[in-house]
PADO-790977 format. One record per residue (C-alpha): residue number from 1; x negated, y, z negated. Coordinates in steps of 0.5 Angstrom, whole numbers, plus 500, padded with zeros to 3 digits. Each point is the difference from the previous one (the first is absolute). Layout:
BEGIN
{atom NUM,{X,Y,Z}}
...
// end
This chain:
BEGIN
{atom 1,{482,486,532}}
{atom 2,{503,498,506}}
{atom 3,{505,505,501}}
{atom 4,{500,507,498}}
{atom 5,{504,502,494}}
{atom 6,{503,505,495}}
{atom 7,{505,499,494}}
{atom 8,{499,493,499}}
{atom 9,{498,496,494}}
{atom 10,{494,496,498}}
{atom 11,{500,495,494}}
{atom 12,{495,496,497}}
{atom 13,{501,492,500}}
{atom 14,{498,495,494}}
{atom 15,{494,497,506}}
{atom 16,{498,507,500}}
{atom 17,{501,502,507}}
{atom 18,{504,506,502}}
{atom 19,{508,500,503}}
{atom 20,{501,506,504}}
{atom 21,{507,500,502}}
{atom 22,{505,504,505}}
{atom 23,{499,508,501}}
{atom 24,{502,505,506}}
{atom 25,{495,498,506}}
{atom 26,{499,503,506}}
{atom 27,{505,496,503}}
{atom 28,{505,502,495}}
{atom 29,{502,497,493}}
{atom 30,{496,492,498}}
{atom 31,{502,494,498}}
{atom 32,{493,497,501}}
{atom 33,{495,498,494}}
{atom 34,{492,498,499}}
{atom 35,{496,498,496}}
{atom 36,{493,503,497}}
{atom 37,{495,495,499}}
{atom 38,{495,504,495}}
{atom 39,{495,494,500}}
{atom 40,{500,501,510}}
{atom 41,{502,507,499}}
{atom 42,{505,498,505}}
{atom 43,{507,502,502}}
{atom 44,{505,493,503}}
{atom 45,{507,501,502}}
{atom 46,{505,496,495}}
{atom 47,{507,499,501}}
{atom 48,{505,505,502}}
{atom 49,{505,503,495}}
{atom 50,{508,498,502}}
{atom 51,{501,507,500}}
{atom 52,{495,507,502}}
{atom 53,{500,505,495}}
{atom 54,{496,506,497}}
{atom 55,{500,504,493}}
{atom 56,{501,493,497}}
{atom 57,{498,497,494}}
{atom 58,{495,493,498}}
{atom 59,{500,498,494}}
{atom 60,{495,493,498}}
{atom 61,{504,495,497}}
{atom 62,{498,495,494}}
{atom 63,{501,495,505}}
{atom 64,{495,502,505}}
{atom 65,{506,503,504}}
{atom 66,{501,507,503}}
{atom 67,{506,503,499}}
{atom 68,{501,505,506}}
{atom 69,{506,505,499}}
{atom 70,{504,505,504}}
{atom 71,{497,505,504}}
{atom 72,{502,503,507}}
{atom 73,{500,499,507}}
{atom 74,{505,504,503}}
{atom 75,{505,499,494}}
{atom 76,{499,499,493}}
{atom 77,{499,493,498}}
{atom 78,{503,496,493}}
{atom 79,{497,493,503}}
{atom 80,{494,497,497}}
{atom 81,{495,494,502}}
{atom 82,{494,495,497}}
{atom 83,{493,499,502}}
{atom 84,{498,493,499}}
{atom 85,{492,501,501}}
{atom 86,{500,492,500}}
{atom 87,{504,500,506}}
{atom 88,{499,507,502}}
{atom 89,{508,501,501}}
{atom 90,{505,504,499}}
{atom 91,{507,498,497}}
{atom 92,{506,505,499}}
{atom 93,{501,500,493}}
{atom 94,{507,504,497}}
{atom 95,{502,506,501}}
{atom 96,{499,507,496}}
{atom 97,{507,503,498}}
{atom 98,{498,506,504}}
{atom 99,{495,502,506}}
{atom 100,{494,505,498}}
{atom 101,{494,501,503}}
{atom 102,{495,505,495}}
{atom 103,{502,497,495}}
{atom 104,{495,496,494}}
{atom 105,{499,493,498}}
{atom 106,{497,497,493}}
{atom 107,{498,493,498}}
{atom 108,{504,501,493}}
{atom 109,{497,495,494}}
{atom 110,{505,494,501}}
{atom 111,{498,500,508}}
{atom 112,{506,503,503}}
{atom 113,{499,506,504}}
{atom 114,{503,507,499}}
{atom 115,{502,504,506}}
{atom 116,{501,507,498}}
{atom 117,{503,506,504}}
{atom 118,{498,502,508}}
{atom 119,{505,503,505}}
{atom 120,{506,498,505}}
{atom 121,{502,506,502}}
{atom 122,{501,502,494}}
{atom 123,{495,500,493}}
{atom 124,{501,494,495}}
{atom 125,{500,500,494}}
{atom 126,{503,492,500}}
{atom 127,{494,494,498}}
{atom 128,{501,493,500}}
{atom 129,{496,494,498}}
{atom 130,{499,494,504}}
{atom 131,{498,493,497}}
{atom 132,{495,496,503}}
{atom 133,{503,493,497}}
{atom 134,{507,502,503}}
{atom 135,{498,504,507}}
{atom 136,{505,504,497}}
{atom 137,{501,509,498}}
{atom 138,{504,502,494}}
{atom 139,{502,507,500}}
{atom 140,{497,503,494}}
{atom 141,{500,507,497}}
{atom 142,{499,506,504}}
{atom 143,{495,505,499}}
{atom 144,{502,507,497}}
{atom 145,{498,504,507}}
{atom 146,{500,498,506}}
{atom 147,{493,499,503}}
{atom 148,{495,498,507}}
{atom 149,{493,502,500}}
{atom 150,{499,497,493}}
{atom 151,{496,495,496}}
{atom 152,{502,495,496}}
{atom 153,{494,498,494}}
{atom 154,{500,494,496}}
{atom 155,{498,501,493}}
{atom 156,{497,496,494}}
{atom 157,{507,499,498}}
{atom 158,{503,498,506}}
{atom 159,{504,506,501}}
{atom 160,{499,503,507}}
{atom 161,{499,507,500}}
{atom 162,{503,503,506}}
{atom 163,{497,508,502}}
{atom 164,{502,506,504}}
{atom 165,{502,499,507}}
{atom 166,{505,504,505}}
{atom 167,{508,501,499}}
{atom 168,{504,507,502}}
{atom 169,{493,502,497}}
{atom 170,{493,498,498}}
{atom 171,{500,497,493}}
{atom 172,{496,500,494}}
{atom 173,{504,495,496}}
{atom 174,{498,493,498}}
{atom 175,{503,494,497}}
{atom 176,{500,493,497}}
{atom 177,{503,495,502}}
{atom 178,{501,494,494}}
{atom 179,{501,494,503}}
{atom 180,{503,496,494}}
{atom 181,{505,504,500}}
{atom 182,{501,502,507}}
{atom 183,{500,509,499}}
{atom 184,{496,505,501}}
{atom 185,{499,506,495}}
{atom 186,{497,506,502}}
{atom 187,{493,502,497}}
{atom 188,{496,506,501}}
{atom 189,{499,505,506}}
{atom 190,{494,500,505}}
{atom 191,{496,507,500}}
{atom 192,{501,501,507}}
{atom 193,{506,497,504}}
{atom 194,{497,495,506}}
{atom 195,{501,494,505}}
{atom 196,{496,496,505}}
{atom 197,{496,500,493}}
{atom 198,{495,494,497}}
{atom 199,{501,497,494}}
{atom 200,{495,495,496}}
{atom 201,{500,497,494}}
{atom 202,{494,501,496}}
{atom 203,{496,495,496}}
{atom 204,{501,504,494}}
{atom 205,{508,500,501}}
{atom 206,{501,506,502}}
{atom 207,{503,502,508}}
{atom 208,{497,505,505}}
{atom 209,{504,503,504}}
{atom 210,{495,504,505}}
{atom 211,{501,504,507}}
{atom 212,{507,501,504}}
{atom 213,{504,505,502}}
{atom 214,{506,505,499}}
{atom 215,{500,505,506}}
{atom 216,{492,501,498}}
{atom 217,{495,494,500}}
{atom 218,{498,498,493}}
{atom 219,{493,500,497}}
{atom 220,{503,499,493}}
{atom 221,{500,494,495}}
{atom 222,{504,497,494}}
{atom 223,{499,495,495}}
{atom 224,{506,497,497}}
{atom 225,{500,497,493}}
{atom 226,{505,495,498}}
{atom 227,{499,501,493}}
{atom 228,{503,507,500}}
{atom 229,{503,500,507}}
{atom 230,{496,506,501}}
{atom 231,{496,503,507}}
{atom 232,{493,503,499}}
{atom 233,{497,504,506}}
{atom 234,{493,497,501}}
{atom 235,{494,502,505}}
{atom 236,{502,502,507}}
{atom 237,{499,495,506}}
{atom 238,{495,505,504}}
{atom 239,{505,499,507}}
{atom 240,{507,501,500}}
{atom 241,{502,493,503}}
{atom 242,{507,497,502}}
{atom 243,{502,493,502}}
{atom 244,{493,498,498}}
{atom 245,{499,494,495}}
{atom 246,{497,498,494}}
{atom 247,{496,494,498}}
{atom 248,{498,497,492}}
{atom 249,{493,498,501}}
{atom 250,{496,495,495}}
{atom 251,{497,505,497}}
{atom 252,{508,504,498}}
{atom 253,{498,505,504}}
{atom 254,{505,502,506}}
{atom 255,{498,501,506}}
{atom 256,{504,505,505}}
{atom 257,{500,500,508}}
{atom 258,{502,503,505}}
{atom 259,{507,504,501}}
{atom 260,{502,507,503}}
{atom 261,{500,507,497}}
{atom 262,{500,507,505}}
{atom 263,{494,498,502}}
{atom 264,{502,494,504}}
{atom 265,{498,492,500}}
{atom 266,{495,499,495}}
{atom 267,{494,495,499}}
{atom 268,{498,502,494}}
{atom 269,{500,496,493}}
{atom 270,{499,501,493}}
{atom 271,{500,497,494}}
{atom 272,{504,501,492}}
{atom 273,{496,499,494}}
{atom 274,{504,499,495}}
{atom 275,{495,500,495}}
{atom 276,{499,508,502}}
{atom 277,{506,501,503}}
{atom 278,{497,503,506}}
{atom 279,{498,499,508}}
{atom 280,{494,498,503}}
{atom 281,{500,500,508}}
{atom 282,{497,494,504}}
{atom 283,{499,497,507}}
{atom 284,{506,502,505}}
{atom 285,{503,495,503}}
{atom 286,{498,499,508}}
{atom 287,{507,502,502}}
{atom 288,{504,505,498}}
{atom 289,{507,497,498}}
{atom 290,{506,500,496}}
{atom 291,{506,496,500}}
{atom 292,{495,495,499}}
{atom 293,{500,494,495}}
{atom 294,{494,498,494}}
{atom 295,{498,493,497}}
{atom 296,{496,499,494}}
{atom 297,{496,493,503}}
{atom 298,{498,495,495}}
{atom 299,{492,501,501}}
{atom 300,{502,509,498}}
{atom 301,{500,502,506}}
{atom 302,{506,505,504}}
{atom 303,{504,497,506}}
{atom 304,{502,507,504}}
{atom 305,{505,497,506}}
{atom 306,{503,504,505}}
{atom 307,{504,507,500}}
{atom 308,{501,507,503}}
{atom 309,{494,504,502}}
{atom 310,{505,506,502}}
{atom 311,{498,498,508}}
{atom 312,{500,493,500}}
{atom 313,{504,494,497}}
{atom 314,{494,496,496}}
{atom 315,{498,492,501}}
{atom 316,{493,501,497}}
{atom 317,{499,498,493}}
{atom 318,{494,501,495}}
{atom 319,{496,497,494}}
{atom 320,{498,505,494}}
{atom 321,{493,496,497}}
{atom 322,{497,506,497}}
{atom 323,{504,500,493}}
// end
């Protein structure tokens, strides 16, 4: 990449390119963006956002535009903007009702974007909906628990599962958002409290949650079953890790890469096999990193970008071709 960045976002566009946006670099909070071209393996700069931001979210909409929301640049942000791949420019859209960072953003079956939780000096229960047709935000039902560093997963029935995170304590709780009613319902709690974990919706409809931390770094993983509303422990990772990435591969396996634990910053990677519930260590990344991103490309490889190695912020990117 042209600049170092952590706490940035990556979004896969309709043409297969990957849009890298914002983050925190050697010069501070960033508004720059760049495009990764899988055909050439090169990154080129594109139009810059109107606001610098990190710990924001980015969502690729059905119309091909990318919606960026919130984040932090010395103050918590309520602003949102849209990237147009055709013109390679950004346009401001409606502001959120609440400034927030470390929130989640989920694209619902109706095309709306659900933003939930995060913090702006206080931990947030609030949630709101973005309407791409009007460019406006509407407040929807609040979560039962305030949370940041949580995860949000779209389920087969269109519900959104939010799990874990942190408020005044580490959370085991999980809840479901019903877009038809605009309400949240508490569902079964995880067996282990965790934040900075990953959540992956598997082909069989189960949601795999892996790693994170709750004062201790975690190897544990568990599966959420929508039919029963319960969690079941599955095989533990070979390495404890938080702020790692998890990517669903074409064969249904989940690739986990990087992160941090008590031993430092990790370059290790491992694969979860949903059929056996076990993890297998595979070849390590060239660079140890966390606070990075991972994007699954059309050719099945996984692109990892940026992050931090404990000493330096990174502008490097690498591909996993071995799957």
